[in-house]
N, C-alpha and C positions, 0 to 999 in steps of 0.2 A: 097117108104119108108113112113111110117106113121109119121106125125109130132109129136114131143115129147110133145107138149103142148096140144094136142087134148083131152087127158084124163081129164085134169083139167078144160077145158072149157065147156065140155058137162055135162048136168045133169046126175047124177048117177042113173041108174035104180036099183030097189030093188034086182034083180038077179045078178047085177054086183058088189055087195059089196065085197070088198077084205078082206082077213083075214091076220093077221100078221104071216109070215112064221116063222119057228123055227129059233132062232137066230144063230144057228150053220151054217145053210145054207146061211143066210144073210152074215155072216162073211166070209164064203168061197167065196161067190160071190164078196165081196169087196177085198179079197186077190187076186183073179184072176184079177180083174180090176187093182189093184195096180201093179201086175206083168207086165201087158201090158204097164202101164204107165212107169214103171221102164225101160222096154225095149225101149220105145220111147225116154226116157231121155238119155239112153246110146247111141242111134243112134244120137241124137242131139250133145252129147259130142264128138262123133266120127267125126261128120261133122265139129265141131270147130277145132279139132286137125288137120284134113285134110286141113282146111283153113289156119292154121299156116304153114303146110308143103308147101302150095302153094307159100308162100313167099320165101322159100329157094329151091324150085324145079328148077332143071336145065333142059332145053330142053322143047320144045313146047309140045311134046307128053305127058310128065309127068304132065304138068300144066293142059292140057285138061282132061286127065284121072282123076286127083285128083279133078278137078272141077265137073266132071260128078258124081264121087263117092260121093262127098260132097253133091251135090244137091239131089242125090238119097237117101242119108241118111236123109236129112231134109224132103223130101216128104214122105218117108216111116214113119218117126217118127210122122209127122202130121196125116197121115192116120191112123196109129195105135192108136194114142190117141183118135181121133174122133170115130173110130170103137169100141174101148174099152168102151167108155161111152155108145154108143148105145147098145152094147152087155150087159153091166151091167144093163141098164134100162130095156131091154127086159126080161132078166132073172129075175130081181126083180119083174117085172109085172107078169110074168108067175107063179112065186112062190107064190105071194100073191093071185092069182086066182086059185090055184091048177090045173094049166094046165101043159102040157108037156113042158120041157125046149127047147128053140130054139137051133138049131144046130149052132155050131161056123163056119160058112161058110167062112167069109172073112178074119179074122185075120191071120190064119195060111197061107192061100194062099198068102196074101200080103207079109208077112214076108219071106216066102220061095222064092217067085219070086224076091223080092228085093235083098236078099242075094245072089241068083244065078247070078243076073245081076252084082252085085259088084264083085263076084268071077270071072266072065268072063272078066270084065274090067281089073282086076288085072293080070289075065293070059295073056291077050293080051299085056299089058304094059310090063310084065316081058319077054315075048317072043321077043319084039322089042329091048330090051336093052341087 
């Protein structure tokens, strides 16, 4: 991964000058970024709710399952927030240079994998009770 600060530290070559992209595309990029941040914040809120359920959970299995789900939510939210910023920066950079937009490789995979893990844990806990 390219460090985010390298563009600002290197001298700008004449052929590397950026142009300001159309404001509609910039706003769409920001809306996408905010949607991923909103998803991350929802996962953080879910982990807090699960933490409150931990206090009233009966049985050792339920506490372990809730703790695993809560930690998975926190880790997923952190990863989504960081990847959302990296994605926003890469898209903004590509738009200002009139380059093709990068493919959204990580965000959807991380979200789907984490939600599948949480669903499997819920099914296992429900089957045991």
